[in-house]
mmCIF file of the N, C-alpha and C atoms, coordinates in Angstrom:
data_MODEL
# 
_entry.id   MODEL 
# 
loop_
_atom_site.group_PDB 
_atom_site.id 
_atom_site.type_symbol 
_atom_site.label_atom_id 
_atom_site.label_alt_id 
_atom_site.label_comp_id 
_atom_site.label_asym_id 
_atom_site.label_entity_id 
_atom_site.label_seq_id 
_atom_site.pdbx_PDB_ins_code 
_atom_site.Cartn_x 
_atom_site.Cartn_y 
_atom_site.Cartn_z 
_atom_site.occupancy 
_atom_site.B_iso_or_equiv 
_atom_site.pdbx_formal_charge 
_atom_site.auth_seq_id 
_atom_site.auth_comp_id 
_atom_site.auth_asym_id 
_atom_site.auth_atom_id 
_atom_site.pdbx_PDB_model_num 
ATOM 1   N N  . UNK A 1 1  ? 17.080  4.653   -3.818  1.00 0.00 ? 1  UNK A N  1 
ATOM 2   C CA . UNK A 1 1  ? 17.242  2.556   -4.686  1.00 0.00 ? 1  UNK A CA 1 
ATOM 3   C C  . UNK A 1 1  ? 15.692  2.891   -5.372  1.00 0.00 ? 1  UNK A C  1 
ATOM 4   N N  . UNK A 1 2  ? 15.143  3.030   -5.049  1.00 0.00 ? 2  UNK A N  1 
ATOM 5   C CA . UNK A 1 2  ? 13.203  2.513   -6.070  1.00 0.00 ? 2  UNK A CA 1 
ATOM 6   C C  . UNK A 1 2  ? 13.129  3.878   -6.932  1.00 0.00 ? 2  UNK A C  1 
ATOM 7   N N  . UNK A 1 3  ? 13.725  5.254   -6.491  1.00 0.00 ? 3  UNK A N  1 
ATOM 8   C CA . UNK A 1 3  ? 13.324  6.796   -6.903  1.00 0.00 ? 3  UNK A CA 1 
ATOM 9   C C  . UNK A 1 3  ? 13.896  5.710   -8.367  1.00 0.00 ? 3  UNK A C  1 
ATOM 10  N N  . UNK A 1 4  ? 14.775  5.303   -8.896  1.00 0.00 ? 4  UNK A N  1 
ATOM 11  C CA . UNK A 1 4  ? 15.433  5.027   -10.225 1.00 0.00 ? 4  UNK A CA 1 
ATOM 12  C C  . UNK A 1 4  ? 15.286  4.011   -10.645 1.00 0.00 ? 4  UNK A C  1 
ATOM 13  N N  . UNK A 1 5  ? 13.242  3.213   -10.953 1.00 0.00 ? 5  UNK A N  1 
ATOM 14  C CA . UNK A 1 5  ? 12.938  2.602   -11.616 1.00 0.00 ? 5  UNK A CA 1 
ATOM 15  C C  . UNK A 1 5  ? 11.453  3.745   -12.159 1.00 0.00 ? 5  UNK A C  1 
ATOM 16  N N  . UNK A 1 6  ? 10.720  3.420   -13.178 1.00 0.00 ? 6  UNK A N  1 
ATOM 17  C CA . UNK A 1 6  ? 9.404   4.245   -14.111 1.00 0.00 ? 6  UNK A CA 1 
ATOM 18  C C  . UNK A 1 6  ? 8.452   4.114   -13.133 1.00 0.00 ? 6  UNK A C  1 
ATOM 19  N N  . UNK A 1 7  ? 8.067   3.714   -12.393 1.00 0.00 ? 7  UNK A N  1 
ATOM 20  C CA . UNK A 1 7  ? 6.816   4.128   -11.892 1.00 0.00 ? 7  UNK A CA 1 
ATOM 21  C C  . UNK A 1 7  ? 7.167   5.144   -11.040 1.00 0.00 ? 7  UNK A C  1 
ATOM 22  N N  . UNK A 1 8  ? 5.958   5.658   -9.848  1.00 0.00 ? 8  UNK A N  1 
ATOM 23  C CA . UNK A 1 8  ? 5.664   6.354   -8.979  1.00 0.00 ? 8  UNK A CA 1 
ATOM 24  C C  . UNK A 1 8  ? 4.833   5.672   -7.931  1.00 0.00 ? 8  UNK A C  1 
ATOM 25  N N  . UNK A 1 9  ? 4.811   5.061   -7.965  1.00 0.00 ? 9  UNK A N  1 
ATOM 26  C CA . UNK A 1 9  ? 3.778   4.013   -7.584  1.00 0.00 ? 9  UNK A CA 1 
ATOM 27  C C  . UNK A 1 9  ? 3.539   2.889   -7.108  1.00 0.00 ? 9  UNK A C  1 
ATOM 28  N N  . UNK A 1 10 ? 4.337   2.292   -5.639  1.00 0.00 ? 10 UNK A N  1 
ATOM 29  C CA . UNK A 1 10 ? 4.599   0.994   -5.573  1.00 0.00 ? 10 UNK A CA 1 
ATOM 30  C C  . UNK A 1 10 ? 3.062   -0.150  -5.245  1.00 0.00 ? 10 UNK A C  1 
ATOM 31  N N  . UNK A 1 11 ? 2.654   -1.096  -5.111  1.00 0.00 ? 11 UNK A N  1 
ATOM 32  C CA . UNK A 1 11 ? 1.532   -2.207  -4.040  1.00 0.00 ? 11 UNK A CA 1 
ATOM 33  C C  . UNK A 1 11 ? 2.797   -2.557  -3.219  1.00 0.00 ? 11 UNK A C  1 
ATOM 34  N N  . UNK A 1 12 ? 1.971   -2.918  -2.025  1.00 0.00 ? 12 UNK A N  1 
ATOM 35  C CA . UNK A 1 12 ? 2.686   -2.845  -1.105  1.00 0.00 ? 12 UNK A CA 1 
ATOM 36  C C  . UNK A 1 12 ? 2.062   -3.972  -0.709  1.00 0.00 ? 12 UNK A C  1 
ATOM 37  N N  . UNK A 1 13 ? 0.868   -4.845  -1.113  1.00 0.00 ? 13 UNK A N  1 
ATOM 38  C CA . UNK A 1 13 ? 0.637   -6.316  -1.008  1.00 0.00 ? 13 UNK A CA 1 
ATOM 39  C C  . UNK A 1 13 ? -0.125  -6.195  0.262   1.00 0.00 ? 13 UNK A C  1 
ATOM 40  N N  . UNK A 1 14 ? -1.357  -5.001  0.600   1.00 0.00 ? 14 UNK A N  1 
ATOM 41  C CA . UNK A 1 14 ? -1.660  -4.714  2.464   1.00 0.00 ? 14 UNK A CA 1 
ATOM 42  C C  . UNK A 1 14 ? -3.248  -3.877  1.853   1.00 0.00 ? 14 UNK A C  1 
ATOM 43  N N  . UNK A 1 15 ? -3.989  -4.728  2.538   1.00 0.00 ? 15 UNK A N  1 
ATOM 44  C CA . UNK A 1 15 ? -5.777  -4.242  1.677   1.00 0.00 ? 15 UNK A CA 1 
ATOM 45  C C  . UNK A 1 15 ? -6.643  -4.303  2.722   1.00 0.00 ? 15 UNK A C  1 
ATOM 46  N N  . UNK A 1 16 ? -7.868  -2.950  2.908   1.00 0.00 ? 16 UNK A N  1 
ATOM 47  C CA . UNK A 1 16 ? -8.380  -3.550  3.791   1.00 0.00 ? 16 UNK A CA 1 
ATOM 48  C C  . UNK A 1 16 ? -9.617  -3.714  2.611   1.00 0.00 ? 16 UNK A C  1 
ATOM 49  N N  . UNK A 1 17 ? -10.047 -4.496  2.778   1.00 0.00 ? 17 UNK A N  1 
ATOM 50  C CA . UNK A 1 17 ? -10.385 -5.210  0.934   1.00 0.00 ? 17 UNK A CA 1 
ATOM 51  C C  . UNK A 1 17 ? -12.026 -6.264  2.166   1.00 0.00 ? 17 UNK A C  1 
ATOM 52  N N  . UNK A 1 18 ? -11.502 -6.267  2.444   1.00 0.00 ? 18 UNK A N  1 
ATOM 53  C CA . UNK A 1 18 ? -12.583 -7.460  3.524   1.00 0.00 ? 18 UNK A CA 1 
ATOM 54  C C  . UNK A 1 18 ? -13.116 -6.437  4.617   1.00 0.00 ? 18 UNK A C  1 
ATOM 55  N N  . UNK A 1 19 ? -12.542 -6.022  5.273   1.00 0.00 ? 19 UNK A N  1 
ATOM 56  C CA . UNK A 1 19 ? -13.303 -5.077  6.291   1.00 0.00 ? 19 UNK A CA 1 
ATOM 57  C C  . UNK A 1 19 ? -12.371 -3.512  6.014   1.00 0.00 ? 19 UNK A C  1 
ATOM 58  N N  . UNK A 1 20 ? -14.092 -2.929  6.188   1.00 0.00 ? 20 UNK A N  1 
ATOM 59  C CA . UNK A 1 20 ? -12.699 -0.759  6.302   1.00 0.00 ? 20 UNK A CA 1 
ATOM 60  C C  . UNK A 1 20 ? -12.011 -0.455  7.182   1.00 0.00 ? 20 UNK A C  1 
ATOM 61  N N  . UNK A 1 21 ? -11.058 -0.255  7.170   1.00 0.00 ? 21 UNK A N  1 
ATOM 62  C CA . UNK A 1 21 ? -10.811 0.508   7.832   1.00 0.00 ? 21 UNK A CA 1 
ATOM 63  C C  . UNK A 1 21 ? -8.841  -0.816  9.086   1.00 0.00 ? 21 UNK A C  1 
ATOM 64  N N  . UNK A 1 22 ? -9.580  -2.010  8.685   1.00 0.00 ? 22 UNK A N  1 
ATOM 65  C CA . UNK A 1 22 ? -8.864  -2.842  9.415   1.00 0.00 ? 22 UNK A CA 1 
ATOM 66  C C  . UNK A 1 22 ? -7.572  -3.722  8.106   1.00 0.00 ? 22 UNK A C  1 
ATOM 67  N N  . UNK A 1 23 ? -6.467  -3.179  8.167   1.00 0.00 ? 23 UNK A N  1 
ATOM 68  C CA . UNK A 1 23 ? -5.663  -3.732  6.606   1.00 0.00 ? 23 UNK A CA 1 
ATOM 69  C C  . UNK A 1 23 ? -4.679  -4.709  6.938   1.00 0.00 ? 23 UNK A C  1 
ATOM 70  N N  . UNK A 1 24 ? -4.800  -5.269  6.407   1.00 0.00 ? 24 UNK A N  1 
ATOM 71  C CA . UNK A 1 24 ? -3.373  -6.726  6.751   1.00 0.00 ? 24 UNK A CA 1 
ATOM 72  C C  . UNK A 1 24 ? -2.829  -7.296  5.010   1.00 0.00 ? 24 UNK A C  1 
ATOM 73  N N  . UNK A 1 25 ? -2.452  -7.998  5.167   1.00 0.00 ? 25 UNK A N  1 
ATOM 74  C CA . UNK A 1 25 ? -1.446  -8.688  4.471   1.00 0.00 ? 25 UNK A CA 1 
ATOM 75  C C  . UNK A 1 25 ? -1.811  -9.407  3.840   1.00 0.00 ? 25 UNK A C  1 
ATOM 76  N N  . UNK A 1 26 ? -1.964  -9.254  1.563   1.00 0.00 ? 26 UNK A N  1 
ATOM 77  C CA . UNK A 1 26 ? -2.505  -9.636  1.634   1.00 0.00 ? 26 UNK A CA 1 
ATOM 78  C C  . UNK A 1 26 ? -2.110  -11.467 1.007   1.00 0.00 ? 26 UNK A C  1 
ATOM 79  N N  . UNK A 1 27 ? -0.239  -11.358 1.388   1.00 0.00 ? 27 UNK A N  1 
ATOM 80  C CA . UNK A 1 27 ? -0.005  -12.665 1.769   1.00 0.00 ? 27 UNK A CA 1 
ATOM 81  C C  . UNK A 1 27 ? -0.323  -14.200 2.951   1.00 0.00 ? 27 UNK A C  1 
ATOM 82  N N  . UNK A 1 28 ? -1.138  -13.745 3.987   1.00 0.00 ? 28 UNK A N  1 
ATOM 83  C CA . UNK A 1 28 ? -0.741  -13.819 5.271   1.00 0.00 ? 28 UNK A CA 1 
ATOM 84  C C  . UNK A 1 28 ? -1.704  -13.376 5.631   1.00 0.00 ? 28 UNK A C  1 
ATOM 85  N N  . UNK A 1 29 ? -3.204  -12.122 5.040   1.00 0.00 ? 29 UNK A N  1 
ATOM 86  C CA . UNK A 1 29 ? -4.530  -12.839 5.933   1.00 0.00 ? 29 UNK A CA 1 
ATOM 87  C C  . UNK A 1 29 ? -3.878  -11.587 7.509   1.00 0.00 ? 29 UNK A C  1 
ATOM 88  N N  . UNK A 1 30 ? -2.693  -10.742 8.031   1.00 0.00 ? 30 UNK A N  1 
ATOM 89  C CA . UNK A 1 30 ? -2.089  -10.715 8.796   1.00 0.00 ? 30 UNK A CA 1 
ATOM 90  C C  . UNK A 1 30 ? -2.243  -9.043  9.402   1.00 0.00 ? 30 UNK A C  1 
ATOM 91  N N  . UNK A 1 31 ? -2.973  -8.509  9.748   1.00 0.00 ? 31 UNK A N  1 
ATOM 92  C CA . UNK A 1 31 ? -2.991  -7.723  10.212  1.00 0.00 ? 31 UNK A CA 1 
ATOM 93  C C  . UNK A 1 31 ? -1.613  -6.640  9.954   1.00 0.00 ? 31 UNK A C  1 
ATOM 94  N N  . UNK A 1 32 ? -1.601  -5.271  10.198  1.00 0.00 ? 32 UNK A N  1 
ATOM 95  C CA . UNK A 1 32 ? -0.330  -5.467  9.996   1.00 0.00 ? 32 UNK A CA 1 
ATOM 96  C C  . UNK A 1 32 ? -0.404  -3.659  11.707  1.00 0.00 ? 32 UNK A C  1 
ATOM 97  N N  . UNK A 1 33 ? 0.208   -3.629  11.805  1.00 0.00 ? 33 UNK A N  1 
ATOM 98  C CA . UNK A 1 33 ? 0.377   -2.171  13.551  1.00 0.00 ? 33 UNK A CA 1 
ATOM 99  C C  . UNK A 1 33 ? 1.306   -1.490  13.239  1.00 0.00 ? 33 UNK A C  1 
ATOM 100 N N  . UNK A 1 34 ? 2.154   -1.066  12.539  1.00 0.00 ? 34 UNK A N  1 
ATOM 101 C CA . UNK A 1 34 ? 2.888   -0.425  11.706  1.00 0.00 ? 34 UNK A CA 1 
ATOM 102 C C  . UNK A 1 34 ? 2.949   0.196   10.656  1.00 0.00 ? 34 UNK A C  1 
ATOM 103 N N  . UNK A 1 35 ? 2.290   1.958   10.205  1.00 0.00 ? 35 UNK A N  1 
ATOM 104 C CA . UNK A 1 35 ? 1.293   2.445   9.208   1.00 0.00 ? 35 UNK A CA 1 
ATOM 105 C C  . UNK A 1 35 ? 2.493   3.172   8.838   1.00 0.00 ? 35 UNK A C  1 
ATOM 106 N N  . UNK A 1 36 ? 3.184   4.117   7.172   1.00 0.00 ? 36 UNK A N  1 
ATOM 107 C CA . UNK A 1 36 ? 3.566   5.376   6.991   1.00 0.00 ? 36 UNK A CA 1 
ATOM 108 C C  . UNK A 1 36 ? 2.365   6.470   6.474   1.00 0.00 ? 36 UNK A C  1 
ATOM 109 N N  . UNK A 1 37 ? 1.646   6.195   7.326   1.00 0.00 ? 37 UNK A N  1 
ATOM 110 C CA . UNK A 1 37 ? 0.710   7.082   5.858   1.00 0.00 ? 37 UNK A CA 1 
ATOM 111 C C  . UNK A 1 37 ? 0.985   8.434   5.763   1.00 0.00 ? 37 UNK A C  1 
ATOM 112 N N  . UNK A 1 38 ? 1.478   9.079   4.384   1.00 0.00 ? 38 UNK A N  1 
ATOM 113 C CA . UNK A 1 38 ? 1.380   10.030  4.524   1.00 0.00 ? 38 UNK A CA 1 
ATOM 114 C C  . UNK A 1 38 ? 0.299   11.019  5.173   1.00 0.00 ? 38 UNK A C  1 
ATOM 115 N N  . UNK A 1 39 ? 1.013   12.677  5.618   1.00 0.00 ? 39 UNK A N  1 
ATOM 116 C CA . UNK A 1 39 ? 0.062   13.117  6.876   1.00 0.00 ? 39 UNK A CA 1 
ATOM 117 C C  . UNK A 1 39 ? -1.253  13.082  6.146   1.00 0.00 ? 39 UNK A C  1 
ATOM 118 N N  . UNK A 1 40 ? -1.671  13.144  4.398   1.00 0.00 ? 40 UNK A N  1 
ATOM 119 C CA . UNK A 1 40 ? -2.841  14.219  4.404   1.00 0.00 ? 40 UNK A CA 1 
ATOM 120 C C  . UNK A 1 40 ? -3.530  12.788  3.971   1.00 0.00 ? 40 UNK A C  1 
ATOM 121 N N  . UNK A 1 41 ? -3.175  11.596  4.529   1.00 0.00 ? 41 UNK A N  1 
ATOM 122 C CA . UNK A 1 41 ? -3.821  10.115  5.381   1.00 0.00 ? 41 UNK A CA 1 
ATOM 123 C C  . UNK A 1 41 ? -3.704  9.900   5.947   1.00 0.00 ? 41 UNK A C  1 
ATOM 124 N N  . UNK A 1 42 ? -4.024  10.226  7.175   1.00 0.00 ? 42 UNK A N  1 
ATOM 125 C CA . UNK A 1 42 ? -3.549  9.850   8.394   1.00 0.00 ? 42 UNK A CA 1 
ATOM 126 C C  . UNK A 1 42 ? -4.737  8.765   8.648   1.00 0.00 ? 42 UNK A C  1 
ATOM 127 N N  . UNK A 1 43 ? -6.199  8.961   8.400   1.00 0.00 ? 43 UNK A N  1 
ATOM 128 C CA . UNK A 1 43 ? -6.774  8.033   8.413   1.00 0.00 ? 43 UNK A CA 1 
ATOM 129 C C  . UNK A 1 43 ? -7.846  7.604   7.764   1.00 0.00 ? 43 UNK A C  1 
ATOM 130 N N  . UNK A 1 44 ? -7.315  6.879   6.259   1.00 0.00 ? 44 UNK A N  1 
ATOM 131 C CA . UNK A 1 44 ? -7.968  6.635   4.785   1.00 0.00 ? 44 UNK A CA 1 
ATOM 132 C C  . UNK A 1 44 ? -8.988  7.020   4.523   1.00 0.00 ? 44 UNK A C  1 
ATOM 133 N N  . UNK A 1 45 ? -9.787  6.778   4.126   1.00 0.00 ? 45 UNK A N  1 
ATOM 134 C CA . UNK A 1 45 ? -11.219 6.565   4.674   1.00 0.00 ? 45 UNK A CA 1 
ATOM 135 C C  . UNK A 1 45 ? -11.550 6.200   2.000   1.00 0.00 ? 45 UNK A C  1 
ATOM 136 N N  . UNK A 1 46 ? -11.160 5.851   2.151   1.00 0.00 ? 46 UNK A N  1 
ATOM 137 C CA . UNK A 1 46 ? -11.917 5.757   0.538   1.00 0.00 ? 46 UNK A CA 1 
ATOM 138 C C  . UNK A 1 46 ? -12.453 5.518   0.361   1.00 0.00 ? 46 UNK A C  1 
ATOM 139 N N  . UNK A 1 47 ? -13.526 4.119   1.287   1.00 0.00 ? 47 UNK A N  1 
ATOM 140 C CA . UNK A 1 47 ? -14.267 3.348   1.277   1.00 0.00 ? 47 UNK A CA 1 
ATOM 141 C C  . UNK A 1 47 ? -14.134 1.984   0.182   1.00 0.00 ? 47 UNK A C  1 
ATOM 142 N N  . UNK A 1 48 ? -14.618 1.537   -0.558  1.00 0.00 ? 48 UNK A N  1 
ATOM 143 C CA . UNK A 1 48 ? -15.114 0.701   -1.429  1.00 0.00 ? 48 UNK A CA 1 
ATOM 144 C C  . UNK A 1 48 ? -14.007 0.785   -2.880  1.00 0.00 ? 48 UNK A C  1 
ATOM 145 N N  . UNK A 1 49 ? -14.038 2.115   -2.840  1.00 0.00 ? 49 UNK A N  1 
ATOM 146 C CA . UNK A 1 49 ? -13.401 1.819   -3.353  1.00 0.00 ? 49 UNK A CA 1 
ATOM 147 C C  . UNK A 1 49 ? -11.828 2.216   -3.822  1.00 0.00 ? 49 UNK A C  1 
ATOM 148 N N  . UNK A 1 50 ? -11.252 2.729   -2.740  1.00 0.00 ? 50 UNK A N  1 
ATOM 149 C CA . UNK A 1 50 ? -9.510  2.335   -2.060  1.00 0.00 ? 50 UNK A CA 1 
ATOM 150 C C  . UNK A 1 50 ? -9.321  1.808   -0.896  1.00 0.00 ? 50 UNK A C  1 
ATOM 151 N N  . UNK A 1 51 ? -8.712  0.944   -1.590  1.00 0.00 ? 51 UNK A N  1 
ATOM 152 C CA . UNK A 1 51 ? -8.914  -0.784  -0.829  1.00 0.00 ? 51 UNK A CA 1 
ATOM 153 C C  . UNK A 1 51 ? -7.228  -1.187  -0.353  1.00 0.00 ? 51 UNK A C  1 
ATOM 154 N N  . UNK A 1 52 ? -6.051  -0.564  -1.558  1.00 0.00 ? 52 UNK A N  1 
ATOM 155 C CA . UNK A 1 52 ? -4.647  -0.806  -1.339  1.00 0.00 ? 52 UNK A CA 1 
ATOM 156 C C  . UNK A 1 52 ? -4.168  0.398   -1.623  1.00 0.00 ? 52 UNK A C  1 
ATOM 157 N N  . UNK A 1 53 ? -2.971  -0.596  -0.522  1.00 0.00 ? 53 UNK A N  1 
ATOM 158 C CA . UNK A 1 53 ? -1.808  0.665   -0.123  1.00 0.00 ? 53 UNK A CA 1 
ATOM 159 C C  . UNK A 1 53 ? -0.303  0.788   -1.672  1.00 0.00 ? 53 UNK A C  1 
ATOM 160 N N  . UNK A 1 54 ? -0.605  1.871   -1.680  1.00 0.00 ? 54 UNK A N  1 
ATOM 161 C CA . UNK A 1 54 ? 1.245   1.864   -2.007  1.00 0.00 ? 54 UNK A CA 1 
ATOM 162 C C  . UNK A 1 54 ? 2.170   3.025   -1.384  1.00 0.00 ? 54 UNK A C  1 
ATOM 163 N N  . UNK A 1 55 ? 3.244   2.476   -1.329  1.00 0.00 ? 55 UNK A N  1 
ATOM 164 C CA . UNK A 1 55 ? 4.408   4.008   -1.547  1.00 0.00 ? 55 UNK A CA 1 
ATOM 165 C C  . UNK A 1 55 ? 4.265   4.714   -2.455  1.00 0.00 ? 55 UNK A C  1 
ATOM 166 N N  . UNK A 1 56 ? 4.271   6.264   -2.441  1.00 0.00 ? 56 UNK A N  1 
ATOM 167 C CA . UNK A 1 56 ? 4.274   7.337   -2.974  1.00 0.00 ? 56 UNK A CA 1 
ATOM 168 C C  . UNK A 1 56 ? 5.691   7.751   -2.771  1.00 0.00 ? 56 UNK A C  1 
ATOM 169 N N  . UNK A 1 57 ? 6.476   7.589   -4.591  1.00 0.00 ? 57 UNK A N  1 
ATOM 170 C CA . UNK A 1 57 ? 7.885   8.121   -4.740  1.00 0.00 ? 57 UNK A CA 1 
ATOM 171 C C  . UNK A 1 57 ? 7.519   9.426   -4.124  1.00 0.00 ? 57 UNK A C  1 
ATOM 172 N N  . UNK A 1 58 ? 6.280   10.784  -5.279  1.00 0.00 ? 58 UNK A N  1 
ATOM 173 C CA . UNK A 1 58 ? 6.671   12.047  -5.659  1.00 0.00 ? 58 UNK A CA 1 
ATOM 174 C C  . UNK A 1 58 ? 5.917   12.250  -3.688  1.00 0.00 ? 58 UNK A C  1 
ATOM 175 N N  . UNK A 1 59 ? 5.483   11.019  -3.278  1.00 0.00 ? 59 UNK A N  1 
ATOM 176 C CA . UNK A 1 59 ? 5.608   11.696  -1.166  1.00 0.00 ? 59 UNK A CA 1 
ATOM 177 C C  . UNK A 1 59 ? 6.443   10.836  0.116   1.00 0.00 ? 59 UNK A C  1 
ATOM 178 N N  . UNK A 1 60 ? 8.268   11.014  -0.970  1.00 0.00 ? 60 UNK A N  1 
ATOM 179 C CA . UNK A 1 60 ? 9.111   10.493  0.002   1.00 0.00 ? 60 UNK A CA 1 
ATOM 180 C C  . UNK A 1 60 ? 8.585   9.460   0.216   1.00 0.00 ? 60 UNK A C  1 
ATOM 181 N N  . UNK A 1 61 ? 8.013   8.065   -0.206  1.00 0.00 ? 61 UNK A N  1 
ATOM 182 C CA . UNK A 1 61 ? 7.804   7.120   0.278   1.00 0.00 ? 61 UNK A CA 1 
ATOM 183 C C  . UNK A 1 61 ? 6.513   6.369   1.288   1.00 0.00 ? 61 UNK A C  1 
ATOM 184 N N  . UNK A 1 62 ? 5.849   7.507   1.720   1.00 0.00 ? 62 UNK A N  1 
ATOM 185 C CA . UNK A 1 62 ? 4.535   7.341   2.460   1.00 0.00 ? 62 UNK A CA 1 
ATOM 186 C C  . UNK A 1 62 ? 3.322   7.435   1.844   1.00 0.00 ? 62 UNK A C  1 
ATOM 187 N N  . UNK A 1 63 ? 2.408   5.891   2.439   1.00 0.00 ? 63 UNK A N  1 
ATOM 188 C CA . UNK A 1 63 ? 1.480   5.782   2.237   1.00 0.00 ? 63 UNK A CA 1 
ATOM 189 C C  . UNK A 1 63 ? 0.467   5.998   1.534   1.00 0.00 ? 63 UNK A C  1 
ATOM 190 N N  . UNK A 1 64 ? -0.196  5.415   0.757   1.00 0.00 ? 64 UNK A N  1 
ATOM 191 C CA . UNK A 1 64 ? -1.507  5.873   0.056   1.00 0.00 ? 64 UNK A CA 1 
ATOM 192 C C  . UNK A 1 64 ? -2.563  4.960   -0.193  1.00 0.00 ? 64 UNK A C  1 
ATOM 193 N N  . UNK A 1 65 ? -3.658  5.266   0.598   1.00 0.00 ? 65 UNK A N  1 
ATOM 194 C CA . UNK A 1 65 ? -5.142  4.224   -0.734  1.00 0.00 ? 65 UNK A CA 1 
ATOM 195 C C  . UNK A 1 65 ? -4.883  4.515   -1.472  1.00 0.00 ? 65 UNK A C  1 
ATOM 196 N N  . UNK A 1 66 ? -5.200  3.480   -2.620  1.00 0.00 ? 66 UNK A N  1 
ATOM 197 C CA . UNK A 1 66 ? -5.943  3.613   -3.615  1.00 0.00 ? 66 UNK A CA 1 
ATOM 198 C C  . UNK A 1 66 ? -7.030  2.405   -4.355  1.00 0.00 ? 66 UNK A C  1 
ATOM 199 N N  . UNK A 1 67 ? -7.270  2.445   -5.630  1.00 0.00 ? 67 UNK A N  1 
ATOM 200 C CA . UNK A 1 67 ? -7.967  1.628   -5.597  1.00 0.00 ? 67 UNK A CA 1 
ATOM 201 C C  . UNK A 1 67 ? -7.193  0.659   -6.203  1.00 0.00 ? 67 UNK A C  1 
ATOM 202 N N  . UNK A 1 68 ? -7.743  -1.159  -6.165  1.00 0.00 ? 68 UNK A N  1 
ATOM 203 C CA . UNK A 1 68 ? -6.980  -2.434  -5.886  1.00 0.00 ? 68 UNK A CA 1 
ATOM 204 C C  . UNK A 1 68 ? -6.585  -2.093  -7.805  1.00 0.00 ? 68 UNK A C  1 
ATOM 205 N N  . UNK A 1 69 ? -7.444  -1.673  -9.120  1.00 0.00 ? 69 UNK A N  1 
ATOM 206 C CA . UNK A 1 69 ? -7.286  -1.867  -10.061 1.00 0.00 ? 69 UNK A CA 1 
ATOM 207 C C  . UNK A 1 69 ? -5.913  -1.175  -10.470 1.00 0.00 ? 69 UNK A C  1 
ATOM 208 N N  . UNK A 1 70 ? -5.955  -0.586  -10.414 1.00 0.00 ? 70 UNK A N  1 
ATOM 209 C CA . UNK A 1 70 ? -5.074  0.290   -10.189 1.00 0.00 ? 70 UNK A CA 1 
ATOM 210 C C  . UNK A 1 70 ? -4.087  -0.149  -11.444 1.00 0.00 ? 70 UNK A C  1 
ATOM 211 N N  . UNK A 1 71 ? -3.275  0.844   -11.622 1.00 0.00 ? 71 UNK A N  1 
ATOM 212 C CA . UNK A 1 71 ? -1.811  0.215   -12.335 1.00 0.00 ? 71 UNK A CA 1 
ATOM 213 C C  . UNK A 1 71 ? -0.207  0.825   -11.711 1.00 0.00 ? 71 UNK A C  1 
ATOM 214 N N  . UNK A 1 72 ? 0.096   -0.068  -11.321 1.00 0.00 ? 72 UNK A N  1 
ATOM 215 C CA . UNK A 1 72 ? 0.717   0.469   -10.101 1.00 0.00 ? 72 UNK A CA 1 
ATOM 216 C C  . UNK A 1 72 ? 1.882   -0.416  -10.433 1.00 0.00 ? 72 UNK A C  1 
ATOM 217 N N  . UNK A 1 73 ? 3.243   -0.992  -10.124 1.00 0.00 ? 73 UNK A N  1 
ATOM 218 C CA . UNK A 1 73 ? 4.020   -2.469  -10.233 1.00 0.00 ? 73 UNK A CA 1 
ATOM 219 C C  . UNK A 1 73 ? 3.682   -2.468  -8.340  1.00 0.00 ? 73 UNK A C  1 
ATOM 220 N N  . UNK A 1 74 ? 4.555   -3.534  -8.189  1.00 0.00 ? 74 UNK A N  1 
ATOM 221 C CA . UNK A 1 74 ? 4.607   -4.662  -6.934  1.00 0.00 ? 74 UNK A CA 1 
ATOM 222 C C  . UNK A 1 74 ? 6.099   -4.204  -6.447  1.00 0.00 ? 74 UNK A C  1 
ATOM 223 N N  . UNK A 1 75 ? 6.310   -4.469  -5.207  1.00 0.00 ? 75 UNK A N  1 
ATOM 224 C CA . UNK A 1 75 ? 7.119   -5.197  -4.650  1.00 0.00 ? 75 UNK A CA 1 
ATOM 225 C C  . UNK A 1 75 ? 6.971   -6.613  -4.090  1.00 0.00 ? 75 UNK A C  1 
ATOM 226 N N  . UNK A 1 76 ? 7.894   -6.722  -4.516  1.00 0.00 ? 76 UNK A N  1 
ATOM 227 C CA . UNK A 1 76 ? 7.786   -8.605  -3.742  1.00 0.00 ? 76 UNK A CA 1 
ATOM 228 C C  . UNK A 1 76 ? 9.032   -9.146  -2.457  1.00 0.00 ? 76 UNK A C  1 
ATOM 229 N N  . UNK A 1 77 ? 8.080   -10.040 -1.667  1.00 0.00 ? 77 UNK A N  1 
ATOM 230 C CA . UNK A 1 77 ? 8.813   -10.016 -1.400  1.00 0.00 ? 77 UNK A CA 1 
ATOM 231 C C  . UNK A 1 77 ? 9.780   -11.698 -1.202  1.00 0.00 ? 77 UNK A C  1 
ATOM 232 N N  . UNK A 1 78 ? 10.780  -11.956 -1.193  1.00 0.00 ? 78 UNK A N  1 
ATOM 233 C CA . UNK A 1 78 ? 11.846  -13.336 -1.383  1.00 0.00 ? 78 UNK A CA 1 
ATOM 234 C C  . UNK A 1 78 ? 12.861  -13.296 -0.677  1.00 0.00 ? 78 UNK A C  1 
ATOM 235 N N  . UNK A 1 79 ? 12.732  -15.075 -0.162  1.00 0.00 ? 79 UNK A N  1 
ATOM 236 C CA . UNK A 1 79 ? 13.596  -15.605 0.932   1.00 0.00 ? 79 UNK A CA 1 
ATOM 237 C C  . UNK A 1 79 ? 15.197  -15.593 0.000   1.00 0.00 ? 79 UNK A C  1 
ATOM 238 N N  . UNK A 1 80 ? 15.870  -15.505 0.644   1.00 0.00 ? 80 UNK A N  1 
ATOM 239 C CA . UNK A 1 80 ? 17.513  -15.544 0.675   1.00 0.00 ? 80 UNK A CA 1 
ATOM 240 C C  . UNK A 1 80 ? 18.110  -16.912 1.492   1.00 0.00 ? 80 UNK A C  1 
ATOM 241 N N  . UNK A 1 81 ? 18.662  -17.492 -0.003  1.00 0.00 ? 81 UNK A N  1 
ATOM 242 C CA . UNK A 1 81 ? 19.028  -18.795 0.994   1.00 0.00 ? 81 UNK A CA 1 
ATOM 243 C C  . UNK A 1 81 ? 20.841  -18.199 1.395   1.00 0.00 ? 81 UNK A C  1 
# 
């Protein structure tokens, strides 16, 4: 489904900006136990320059950590009534 969009990476709303290696959801500040890192990203250590997580279309939608200033699309959560 996401492959039809123009972007190849989508922000998930997950960051370790406050504490390196501790991944938190930006909307709740809750940590996550689930991860889907790319094989080359098992223990992402981007330091202070790579603090946001994206889905990578080119990598079967596995996660990558990148700089938060990178231009990527976003995935939004919306309550359905």
